[in-house]
mmCIF file of the N, C-alpha and C atoms, coordinates in Angstrom:
data_MODEL
# 
_entry.id   MODEL 
# 
loop_
_atom_site.group_PDB 
_atom_site.id 
_atom_site.type_symbol 
_atom_site.label_atom_id 
_atom_site.label_alt_id 
_atom_site.label_comp_id 
_atom_site.label_asym_id 
_atom_site.label_entity_id 
_atom_site.label_seq_id 
_atom_site.pdbx_PDB_ins_code 
_atom_site.Cartn_x 
_atom_site.Cartn_y 
_atom_site.Cartn_z 
_atom_site.occupancy 
_atom_site.B_iso_or_equiv 
_atom_site.pdbx_formal_charge 
_atom_site.auth_seq_id 
_atom_site.auth_comp_id 
_atom_site.auth_asym_id 
_atom_site.auth_atom_id 
_atom_site.pdbx_PDB_model_num 
ATOM 1   N N  . MET A 1 1  ? -26.613 4.547  -30.417 1.00 0.00 ? 1  MET A N  1 
ATOM 2   C CA . MET A 1 1  ? -27.844 5.149  -29.936 1.00 0.00 ? 1  MET A CA 1 
ATOM 3   C C  . MET A 1 1  ? -28.998 4.205  -30.258 1.00 0.00 ? 1  MET A C  1 
ATOM 4   N N  . SER A 1 2  ? -29.893 4.023  -29.302 1.00 0.00 ? 2  SER A N  1 
ATOM 5   C CA . SER A 1 2  ? -31.052 3.146  -29.485 1.00 0.00 ? 2  SER A CA 1 
ATOM 6   C C  . SER A 1 2  ? -32.330 3.926  -29.229 1.00 0.00 ? 2  SER A C  1 
ATOM 7   N N  . THR A 1 3  ? -33.399 3.487  -29.899 1.00 0.00 ? 3  THR A N  1 
ATOM 8   C CA . THR A 1 3  ? -34.714 4.075  -29.686 1.00 0.00 ? 3  THR A CA 1 
ATOM 9   C C  . THR A 1 3  ? -35.690 2.949  -29.372 1.00 0.00 ? 3  THR A C  1 
ATOM 10  N N  . VAL A 1 4  ? -36.482 3.124  -28.303 1.00 0.00 ? 4  VAL A N  1 
ATOM 11  C CA . VAL A 1 4  ? -37.507 2.152  -27.955 1.00 0.00 ? 4  VAL A CA 1 
ATOM 12  C C  . VAL A 1 4  ? -38.830 2.884  -27.771 1.00 0.00 ? 4  VAL A C  1 
ATOM 13  N N  . THR A 1 5  ? -39.909 2.188  -28.059 1.00 0.00 ? 5  THR A N  1 
ATOM 14  C CA . THR A 1 5  ? -41.245 2.731  -27.819 1.00 0.00 ? 5  THR A CA 1 
ATOM 15  C C  . THR A 1 5  ? -41.996 1.724  -26.971 1.00 0.00 ? 5  THR A C  1 
ATOM 16  N N  . TYR A 1 6  ? -42.498 2.202  -25.837 1.00 0.00 ? 6  TYR A N  1 
ATOM 17  C CA . TYR A 1 6  ? -43.216 1.338  -24.904 1.00 0.00 ? 6  TYR A CA 1 
ATOM 18  C C  . TYR A 1 6  ? -44.670 1.755  -24.802 1.00 0.00 ? 6  TYR A C  1 
ATOM 19  N N  . SER A 1 7  ? -45.539 0.771  -24.610 1.00 0.00 ? 7  SER A N  1 
ATOM 20  C CA . SER A 1 7  ? -46.932 1.019  -24.296 1.00 0.00 ? 7  SER A CA 1 
ATOM 21  C C  . SER A 1 7  ? -47.023 1.118  -22.773 1.00 0.00 ? 7  SER A C  1 
ATOM 22  N N  . VAL A 1 8  ? -47.614 2.222  -22.281 1.00 0.00 ? 8  VAL A N  1 
ATOM 23  C CA . VAL A 1 8  ? -47.715 2.455  -20.833 1.00 0.00 ? 8  VAL A CA 1 
ATOM 24  C C  . VAL A 1 8  ? -49.180 2.782  -20.507 1.00 0.00 ? 8  VAL A C  1 
ATOM 25  N N  . PRO A 1 9  ? -49.959 1.754  -20.152 1.00 0.00 ? 9  PRO A N  1 
ATOM 26  C CA . PRO A 1 9  ? -51.405 1.941  -19.918 1.00 0.00 ? 9  PRO A CA 1 
ATOM 27  C C  . PRO A 1 9  ? -51.765 2.945  -18.826 1.00 0.00 ? 9  PRO A C  1 
ATOM 28  N N  . ASN A 1 10 ? -50.864 3.187  -17.871 1.00 0.00 ? 10 ASN A N  1 
ATOM 29  C CA . ASN A 1 10 ? -51.165 4.091  -16.753 1.00 0.00 ? 10 ASN A CA 1 
ATOM 30  C C  . ASN A 1 10 ? -51.142 5.574  -17.122 1.00 0.00 ? 10 ASN A C  1 
ATOM 31  N N  . ILE A 1 11 ? -50.733 5.933  -18.333 1.00 0.00 ? 11 ILE A N  1 
ATOM 32  C CA . ILE A 1 11 ? -50.722 7.356  -18.721 1.00 0.00 ? 11 ILE A CA 1 
ATOM 33  C C  . ILE A 1 11 ? -52.168 7.808  -18.910 1.00 0.00 ? 11 ILE A C  1 
ATOM 34  N N  . SER A 1 12 ? -52.592 8.802  -18.104 1.00 0.00 ? 12 SER A N  1 
ATOM 35  C CA . SER A 1 12 ? -53.979 9.251  -18.207 1.00 0.00 ? 12 SER A CA 1 
ATOM 36  C C  . SER A 1 12 ? -54.137 10.769 -18.286 1.00 0.00 ? 12 SER A C  1 
ATOM 37  N N  . CYS A 1 13 ? -53.035 11.520 -18.099 1.00 0.00 ? 13 CYS A N  1 
ATOM 38  C CA . CYS A 1 13 ? -53.171 12.985 -18.113 1.00 0.00 ? 13 CYS A CA 1 
ATOM 39  C C  . CYS A 1 13 ? -51.820 13.642 -18.394 1.00 0.00 ? 13 CYS A C  1 
ATOM 40  N N  . GLY A 1 14 ? -51.853 14.964 -18.490 1.00 0.00 ? 14 GLY A N  1 
ATOM 41  C CA . GLY A 1 14 ? -50.633 15.716 -18.735 1.00 0.00 ? 14 GLY A CA 1 
ATOM 42  C C  . GLY A 1 14 ? -49.619 15.581 -17.616 1.00 0.00 ? 14 GLY A C  1 
ATOM 43  N N  . HIS A 1 15 ? -50.098 15.435 -16.386 1.00 0.00 ? 15 HIS A N  1 
ATOM 44  C CA . HIS A 1 15 ? -49.180 15.258 -15.256 1.00 0.00 ? 15 HIS A CA 1 
ATOM 45  C C  . HIS A 1 15 ? -48.396 13.957 -15.403 1.00 0.00 ? 15 HIS A C  1 
ATOM 46  N N  . CYS A 1 16 ? -49.060 12.903 -15.860 1.00 0.00 ? 16 CYS A N  1 
ATOM 47  C CA . CYS A 1 16 ? -48.383 11.620 -16.099 1.00 0.00 ? 16 CYS A CA 1 
ATOM 48  C C  . CYS A 1 16 ? -47.254 11.810 -17.115 1.00 0.00 ? 16 CYS A C  1 
ATOM 49  N N  . VAL A 1 17 ? -47.568 12.496 -18.206 1.00 0.00 ? 17 VAL A N  1 
ATOM 50  C CA . VAL A 1 17 ? -46.594 12.755 -19.263 1.00 0.00 ? 17 VAL A CA 1 
ATOM 51  C C  . VAL A 1 17 ? -45.398 13.516 -18.700 1.00 0.00 ? 17 VAL A C  1 
ATOM 52  N N  . HIS A 1 18 ? -45.669 14.571 -17.928 1.00 0.00 ? 18 HIS A N  1 
ATOM 53  C CA . HIS A 1 18 ? -44.601 15.388 -17.348 1.00 0.00 ? 18 HIS A CA 1 
ATOM 54  C C  . HIS A 1 18 ? -43.728 14.554 -16.406 1.00 0.00 ? 18 HIS A C  1 
ATOM 55  N N  . THR A 1 19 ? -44.353 13.753 -15.554 1.00 0.00 ? 19 THR A N  1 
ATOM 56  C CA . THR A 1 19 ? -43.605 12.923 -14.602 1.00 0.00 ? 19 THR A CA 1 
ATOM 57  C C  . THR A 1 19 ? -42.688 11.948 -15.332 1.00 0.00 ? 19 THR A C  1 
ATOM 58  N N  . ILE A 1 20 ? -43.218 11.251 -16.316 1.00 0.00 ? 20 ILE A N  1 
ATOM 59  C CA . ILE A 1 20 ? -42.419 10.278 -17.076 1.00 0.00 ? 20 ILE A CA 1 
ATOM 60  C C  . ILE A 1 20 ? -41.254 10.977 -17.767 1.00 0.00 ? 20 ILE A C  1 
ATOM 61  N N  . GLN A 1 21 ? -41.553 12.070 -18.474 1.00 0.00 ? 21 GLN A N  1 
ATOM 62  C CA . GLN A 1 21 ? -40.504 12.770 -19.222 1.00 0.00 ? 21 GLN A CA 1 
ATOM 63  C C  . GLN A 1 21 ? -39.416 13.307 -18.302 1.00 0.00 ? 21 GLN A C  1 
ATOM 64  N N  . THR A 1 22 ? -39.798 13.839 -17.147 1.00 0.00 ? 22 THR A N  1 
ATOM 65  C CA . THR A 1 22 ? -38.834 14.404 -16.204 1.00 0.00 ? 22 THR A CA 1 
ATOM 66  C C  . THR A 1 22 ? -37.976 13.312 -15.567 1.00 0.00 ? 22 THR A C  1 
ATOM 67  N N  . GLU A 1 23 ? -38.620 12.277 -15.051 1.00 0.00 ? 23 GLU A N  1 
ATOM 68  C CA . GLU A 1 23 ? -37.899 11.212 -14.338 1.00 0.00 ? 23 GLU A CA 1 
ATOM 69  C C  . GLU A 1 23 ? -36.988 10.416 -15.263 1.00 0.00 ? 23 GLU A C  1 
ATOM 70  N N  . VAL A 1 24 ? -37.497 10.019 -16.419 1.00 0.00 ? 24 VAL A N  1 
ATOM 71  C CA . VAL A 1 24 ? -36.697 9.190  -17.330 1.00 0.00 ? 24 VAL A CA 1 
ATOM 72  C C  . VAL A 1 24 ? -35.551 10.006 -17.934 1.00 0.00 ? 24 VAL A C  1 
ATOM 73  N N  . ALA A 1 25 ? -35.782 11.294 -18.201 1.00 0.00 ? 25 ALA A N  1 
ATOM 74  C CA . ALA A 1 25 ? -34.722 12.141 -18.752 1.00 0.00 ? 25 ALA A CA 1 
ATOM 75  C C  . ALA A 1 25 ? -33.531 12.263 -17.806 1.00 0.00 ? 25 ALA A C  1 
ATOM 76  N N  . ASP A 1 26 ? -33.771 12.098 -16.501 1.00 0.00 ? 26 ASP A N  1 
ATOM 77  C CA . ASP A 1 26 ? -32.697 12.186 -15.507 1.00 0.00 ? 26 ASP A CA 1 
ATOM 78  C C  . ASP A 1 26 ? -31.805 10.951 -15.472 1.00 0.00 ? 26 ASP A C  1 
ATOM 79  N N  . LEU A 1 27 ? -32.218 9.877  -16.122 1.00 0.00 ? 27 LEU A N  1 
ATOM 80  C CA . LEU A 1 27 ? -31.425 8.647  -16.149 1.00 0.00 ? 27 LEU A CA 1 
ATOM 81  C C  . LEU A 1 27 ? -30.214 8.856  -17.059 1.00 0.00 ? 27 LEU A C  1 
ATOM 82  N N  . ALA A 1 28 ? -29.034 8.545  -16.544 1.00 0.00 ? 28 ALA A N  1 
ATOM 83  C CA . ALA A 1 28 ? -27.794 8.736  -17.317 1.00 0.00 ? 28 ALA A CA 1 
ATOM 84  C C  . ALA A 1 28 ? -27.862 7.969  -18.636 1.00 0.00 ? 28 ALA A C  1 
ATOM 85  N N  . GLY A 1 29 ? -27.558 8.659  -19.734 1.00 0.00 ? 29 GLY A N  1 
ATOM 86  C CA . GLY A 1 29 ? -27.556 8.036  -21.054 1.00 0.00 ? 29 GLY A CA 1 
ATOM 87  C C  . GLY A 1 29 ? -28.819 8.287  -21.852 1.00 0.00 ? 29 GLY A C  1 
ATOM 88  N N  . VAL A 1 30 ? -29.883 8.759  -21.197 1.00 0.00 ? 30 VAL A N  1 
ATOM 89  C CA . VAL A 1 30 ? -31.138 9.032  -21.912 1.00 0.00 ? 30 VAL A CA 1 
ATOM 90  C C  . VAL A 1 30 ? -31.020 10.383 -22.615 1.00 0.00 ? 30 VAL A C  1 
ATOM 91  N N  . LYS A 1 31 ? -31.261 10.384 -23.917 1.00 0.00 ? 31 LYS A N  1 
ATOM 92  C CA . LYS A 1 31 ? -31.128 11.594 -24.734 1.00 0.00 ? 31 LYS A CA 1 
ATOM 93  C C  . LYS A 1 31 ? -32.457 12.321 -24.926 1.00 0.00 ? 31 LYS A C  1 
ATOM 94  N N  . SER A 1 32 ? -33.546 11.577 -25.081 1.00 0.00 ? 32 SER A N  1 
ATOM 95  C CA . SER A 1 32 ? -34.854 12.225 -25.209 1.00 0.00 ? 32 SER A CA 1 
ATOM 96  C C  . SER A 1 32 ? -35.963 11.280 -24.772 1.00 0.00 ? 32 SER A C  1 
ATOM 97  N N  . VAL A 1 33 ? -37.048 11.878 -24.298 1.00 0.00 ? 33 VAL A N  1 
ATOM 98  C CA . VAL A 1 33 ? -38.215 11.121 -23.849 1.00 0.00 ? 33 VAL A CA 1 
ATOM 99  C C  . VAL A 1 33 ? -39.445 11.847 -24.362 1.00 0.00 ? 33 VAL A C  1 
ATOM 100 N N  . LYS A 1 34 ? -40.319 11.118 -25.068 1.00 0.00 ? 34 LYS A N  1 
ATOM 101 C CA . LYS A 1 34 ? -41.564 11.697 -25.544 1.00 0.00 ? 34 LYS A CA 1 
ATOM 102 C C  . LYS A 1 34 ? -42.693 10.781 -25.101 1.00 0.00 ? 34 LYS A C  1 
ATOM 103 N N  . ALA A 1 35 ? -43.531 11.281 -24.203 1.00 0.00 ? 35 ALA A N  1 
ATOM 104 C CA . ALA A 1 35 ? -44.696 10.520 -23.757 1.00 0.00 ? 35 ALA A CA 1 
ATOM 105 C C  . ALA A 1 35 ? -45.944 11.144 -24.370 1.00 0.00 ? 35 ALA A C  1 
ATOM 106 N N  . ASP A 1 36 ? -46.934 10.309 -24.697 1.00 0.00 ? 36 ASP A N  1 
ATOM 107 C CA . ASP A 1 36 ? -48.151 10.792 -25.347 1.00 0.00 ? 36 ASP A CA 1 
ATOM 108 C C  . ASP A 1 36 ? -49.374 10.242 -24.619 1.00 0.00 ? 36 ASP A C  1 
ATOM 109 N N  . VAL A 1 37 ? -50.199 11.147 -24.083 1.00 0.00 ? 37 VAL A N  1 
ATOM 110 C CA . VAL A 1 37 ? -51.377 10.725 -23.328 1.00 0.00 ? 37 VAL A CA 1 
ATOM 111 C C  . VAL A 1 37 ? -52.427 10.082 -24.230 1.00 0.00 ? 37 VAL A C  1 
ATOM 112 N N  . THR A 1 38 ? -52.505 10.482 -25.485 1.00 0.00 ? 38 THR A N  1 
ATOM 113 C CA . THR A 1 38 ? -53.502 9.947  -26.409 1.00 0.00 ? 38 THR A CA 1 
ATOM 114 C C  . THR A 1 38 ? -53.215 8.504  -26.793 1.00 0.00 ? 38 THR A C  1 
ATOM 115 N N  . THR A 1 39 ? -51.969 8.222  -27.157 1.00 0.00 ? 39 THR A N  1 
ATOM 116 C CA . THR A 1 39 ? -51.609 6.866  -27.586 1.00 0.00 ? 39 THR A CA 1 
ATOM 117 C C  . THR A 1 39 ? -51.144 5.987  -26.429 1.00 0.00 ? 39 THR A C  1 
ATOM 118 N N  . LYS A 1 40 ? -50.859 6.621  -25.262 1.00 0.00 ? 40 LYS A N  1 
ATOM 119 C CA . LYS A 1 40 ? -50.321 5.918  -24.088 1.00 0.00 ? 40 LYS A CA 1 
ATOM 120 C C  . LYS A 1 40 ? -48.997 5.224  -24.417 1.00 0.00 ? 40 LYS A C  1 
ATOM 121 N N  . LYS A 1 41 ? -48.197 5.915  -25.243 1.00 0.00 ? 41 LYS A N  1 
ATOM 122 C CA . LYS A 1 41 ? -46.891 5.391  -25.629 1.00 0.00 ? 41 LYS A CA 1 
ATOM 123 C C  . LYS A 1 41 ? -45.792 6.349  -25.189 1.00 0.00 ? 41 LYS A C  1 
ATOM 124 N N  . VAL A 1 42 ? -44.607 5.769  -24.943 1.00 0.00 ? 42 VAL A N  1 
ATOM 125 C CA . VAL A 1 42 ? -43.436 6.548  -24.555 1.00 0.00 ? 42 VAL A CA 1 
ATOM 126 C C  . VAL A 1 42 ? -42.296 6.139  -25.469 1.00 0.00 ? 42 VAL A C  1 
ATOM 127 N N  . GLU A 1 43 ? -41.702 7.131  -26.155 1.00 0.00 ? 43 GLU A N  1 
ATOM 128 C CA . GLU A 1 43 ? -40.543 6.883  -27.018 1.00 0.00 ? 43 GLU A CA 1 
ATOM 129 C C  . GLU A 1 43 ? -39.311 7.438  -26.309 1.00 0.00 ? 43 GLU A C  1 
ATOM 130 N N  . ILE A 1 44 ? -38.299 6.578  -26.195 1.00 0.00 ? 44 ILE A N  1 
ATOM 131 C CA . ILE A 1 44 ? -37.080 6.963  -25.483 1.00 0.00 ? 44 ILE A CA 1 
ATOM 132 C C  . ILE A 1 44 ? -35.871 6.702  -26.374 1.00 0.00 ? 44 ILE A C  1 
ATOM 133 N N  . VAL A 1 45 ? -35.023 7.723  -26.519 1.00 0.00 ? 45 VAL A N  1 
ATOM 134 C CA . VAL A 1 45 ? -33.759 7.599  -27.243 1.00 0.00 ? 45 VAL A CA 1 
ATOM 135 C C  . VAL A 1 45 ? -32.663 7.584  -26.185 1.00 0.00 ? 45 VAL A C  1 
ATOM 136 N N  . PHE A 1 46 ? -31.808 6.545  -26.238 1.00 0.00 ? 46 PHE A N  1 
ATOM 137 C CA . PHE A 1 46 ? -30.789 6.407  -25.199 1.00 0.00 ? 46 PHE A CA 1 
ATOM 138 C C  . PHE A 1 46 ? -29.529 5.742  -25.710 1.00 0.00 ? 46 PHE A C  1 
ATOM 139 N N  . GLU A 1 47 ? -28.471 5.855  -24.905 1.00 0.00 ? 47 GLU A N  1 
ATOM 140 C CA . GLU A 1 47 ? -27.217 5.164  -25.156 1.00 0.00 ? 47 GLU A CA 1 
ATOM 141 C C  . GLU A 1 47 ? -26.667 4.728  -23.809 1.00 0.00 ? 47 GLU A C  1 
ATOM 142 N N  . MET A 1 48 ? -25.576 3.984  -23.810 1.00 0.00 ? 48 MET A N  1 
ATOM 143 C CA . MET A 1 48 ? -24.979 3.546  -22.549 1.00 0.00 ? 48 MET A CA 1 
ATOM 144 C C  . MET A 1 48 ? -24.624 4.771  -21.717 1.00 0.00 ? 48 MET A C  1 
ATOM 145 N N  . PRO A 1 49 ? -24.745 4.736  -20.401 1.00 0.00 ? 49 PRO A N  1 
ATOM 146 C CA . PRO A 1 49 ? -24.988 3.566  -19.558 1.00 0.00 ? 49 PRO A CA 1 
ATOM 147 C C  . PRO A 1 49 ? -26.453 3.165  -19.402 1.00 0.00 ? 49 PRO A C  1 
ATOM 148 N N  . ALA A 1 50 ? -27.390 3.868  -20.019 1.00 0.00 ? 50 ALA A N  1 
ATOM 149 C CA . ALA A 1 50 ? -28.799 3.467  -19.933 1.00 0.00 ? 50 ALA A CA 1 
ATOM 150 C C  . ALA A 1 50 ? -29.017 2.170  -20.695 1.00 0.00 ? 50 ALA A C  1 
ATOM 151 N N  . THR A 1 51 ? -29.902 1.337  -20.169 1.00 0.00 ? 51 THR A N  1 
ATOM 152 C CA . THR A 1 51 ? -30.286 0.080  -20.830 1.00 0.00 ? 51 THR A CA 1 
ATOM 153 C C  . THR A 1 51 ? -31.805 -0.043 -20.747 1.00 0.00 ? 51 THR A C  1 
ATOM 154 N N  . GLU A 1 52 ? -32.370 -0.923 -21.564 1.00 0.00 ? 52 GLU A N  1 
ATOM 155 C CA . GLU A 1 52 ? -33.813 -1.147 -21.493 1.00 0.00 ? 52 GLU A CA 1 
ATOM 156 C C  . GLU A 1 52 ? -34.214 -1.630 -20.105 1.00 0.00 ? 52 GLU A C  1 
ATOM 157 N N  . GLU A 1 53 ? -33.373 -2.460 -19.499 1.00 0.00 ? 53 GLU A N  1 
ATOM 158 C CA . GLU A 1 53 ? -33.668 -2.981 -18.165 1.00 0.00 ? 53 GLU A CA 1 
ATOM 159 C C  . GLU A 1 53 ? -33.750 -1.840 -17.148 1.00 0.00 ? 53 GLU A C  1 
ATOM 160 N N  . LYS A 1 54 ? -32.786 -0.912 -17.207 1.00 0.00 ? 54 LYS A N  1 
ATOM 161 C CA . LYS A 1 54 ? -32.783 0.222  -16.274 1.00 0.00 ? 54 LYS A CA 1 
ATOM 162 C C  . LYS A 1 54 ? -33.996 1.119  -16.511 1.00 0.00 ? 54 LYS A C  1 
ATOM 163 N N  . ILE A 1 55 ? -34.329 1.350  -17.777 1.00 0.00 ? 55 ILE A N  1 
ATOM 164 C CA . ILE A 1 55 ? -35.474 2.198  -18.108 1.00 0.00 ? 55 ILE A CA 1 
ATOM 165 C C  . ILE A 1 55 ? -36.765 1.555  -17.601 1.00 0.00 ? 55 ILE A C  1 
ATOM 166 N N  . LYS A 1 56 ? -36.947 0.262  -17.865 1.00 0.00 ? 56 LYS A N  1 
ATOM 167 C CA . LYS A 1 56 ? -38.160 -0.430 -17.411 1.00 0.00 ? 56 LYS A CA 1 
ATOM 168 C C  . LYS A 1 56 ? -38.250 -0.447 -15.891 1.00 0.00 ? 56 LYS A C  1 
ATOM 169 N N  . ALA A 1 57 ? -37.121 -0.634 -15.215 1.00 0.00 ? 57 ALA A N  1 
ATOM 170 C CA . ALA A 1 57 ? -37.108 -0.635 -13.747 1.00 0.00 ? 57 ALA A CA 1 
ATOM 171 C C  . ALA A 1 57 ? -37.521 0.731  -13.216 1.00 0.00 ? 57 ALA A C  1 
ATOM 172 N N  . LEU A 1 58 ? -37.004 1.800  -13.820 1.00 0.00 ? 58 LEU A N  1 
ATOM 173 C CA . LEU A 1 58 ? -37.361 3.156  -13.398 1.00 0.00 ? 58 LEU A CA 1 
ATOM 174 C C  . LEU A 1 58 ? -38.839 3.432  -13.652 1.00 0.00 ? 58 LEU A C  1 
ATOM 175 N N  . MET A 1 59 ? -39.343 3.021  -14.796 1.00 0.00 ? 59 MET A N  1 
ATOM 176 C CA . MET A 1 59 ? -40.757 3.230  -15.120 1.00 0.00 ? 59 MET A CA 1 
ATOM 177 C C  . MET A 1 59 ? -41.649 2.546  -14.077 1.00 0.00 ? 59 MET A C  1 
ATOM 178 N N  . ALA A 1 60 ? -41.293 1.332  -13.672 1.00 0.00 ? 60 ALA A N  1 
ATOM 179 C CA . ALA A 1 60 ? -42.065 0.619  -12.654 1.00 0.00 ? 60 ALA A CA 1 
ATOM 180 C C  . ALA A 1 60 ? -41.961 1.335  -11.304 1.00 0.00 ? 60 ALA A C  1 
ATOM 181 N N  . GLU A 1 61 ? -40.761 1.836  -10.999 1.00 0.00 ? 61 GLU A N  1 
ATOM 182 C CA . GLU A 1 61 ? -40.521 2.523  -9.730  1.00 0.00 ? 61 GLU A CA 1 
ATOM 183 C C  . GLU A 1 61 ? -41.378 3.785  -9.585  1.00 0.00 ? 61 GLU A C  1 
ATOM 184 N N  . ILE A 1 62 ? -41.598 4.491  -10.688 1.00 0.00 ? 62 ILE A N  1 
ATOM 185 C CA . ILE A 1 62 ? -42.402 5.716  -10.637 1.00 0.00 ? 62 ILE A CA 1 
ATOM 186 C C  . ILE A 1 62 ? -43.892 5.453  -10.937 1.00 0.00 ? 62 ILE A C  1 
ATOM 187 N N  . ASN A 1 63 ? -44.282 4.179  -10.900 1.00 0.00 ? 63 ASN A N  1 
ATOM 188 C CA . ASN A 1 63 ? -45.684 3.742  -11.065 1.00 0.00 ? 63 ASN A CA 1 
ATOM 189 C C  . ASN A 1 63 ? -46.235 3.885  -12.474 1.00 0.00 ? 63 ASN A C  1 
ATOM 190 N N  . TYR A 1 64 ? -45.356 3.790  -13.459 1.00 0.00 ? 64 TYR A N  1 
ATOM 191 C CA . TYR A 1 64 ? -45.784 3.748  -14.864 1.00 0.00 ? 64 TYR A CA 1 
ATOM 192 C C  . TYR A 1 64 ? -45.134 2.546  -15.533 1.00 0.00 ? 64 TYR A C  1 
ATOM 193 N N  . PRO A 1 65 ? -45.506 1.335  -15.084 1.00 0.00 ? 65 PRO A N  1 
ATOM 194 C CA . PRO A 1 65 ? -44.861 0.143  -15.652 1.00 0.00 ? 65 PRO A CA 1 
ATOM 195 C C  . PRO A 1 65 ? -45.174 -0.023 -17.138 1.00 0.00 ? 65 PRO A C  1 
ATOM 196 N N  . VAL A 1 66 ? -44.203 -0.548 -17.844 1.00 0.00 ? 66 VAL A N  1 
ATOM 197 C CA . VAL A 1 66 ? -44.334 -0.821 -19.275 1.00 0.00 ? 66 VAL A CA 1 
ATOM 198 C C  . VAL A 1 66 ? -45.205 -2.052 -19.450 1.00 0.00 ? 66 VAL A C  1 
ATOM 199 N N  . ALA A 1 67 ? -46.131 -2.010 -20.421 1.00 0.00 ? 67 ALA A N  1 
ATOM 200 C CA . ALA A 1 67 ? -47.008 -3.158 -20.683 1.00 0.00 ? 67 ALA A CA 1 
ATOM 201 C C  . ALA A 1 67 ? -46.184 -4.312 -21.248 1.00 0.00 ? 67 ALA A C  1 
ATOM 202 N N  . ALA A 1 68 ? -46.583 -5.520 -20.887 1.00 0.00 ? 68 ALA A N  1 
ATOM 203 C CA . ALA A 1 68 ? -45.857 -6.715 -21.349 1.00 0.00 ? 68 ALA A CA 1 
ATOM 204 C C  . ALA A 1 68 ? -46.067 -6.946 -22.826 1.00 0.00 ? 68 ALA A C  1 
# 
């Protein structure tokens, strides 16, 4: 099991948080997703078949790209 925390500058409201949590949670292997509008951070706990690459690709696809 792995845990990553990403900075996501596009988080600006509760709807953003809900969208991220809902979409990322649907990715196979993702165990939990916690997005925070105040810190603009997203913590994701996952295992295979999910990978950081797949998570980052999904985040970009839903218009919440991870900061470099």
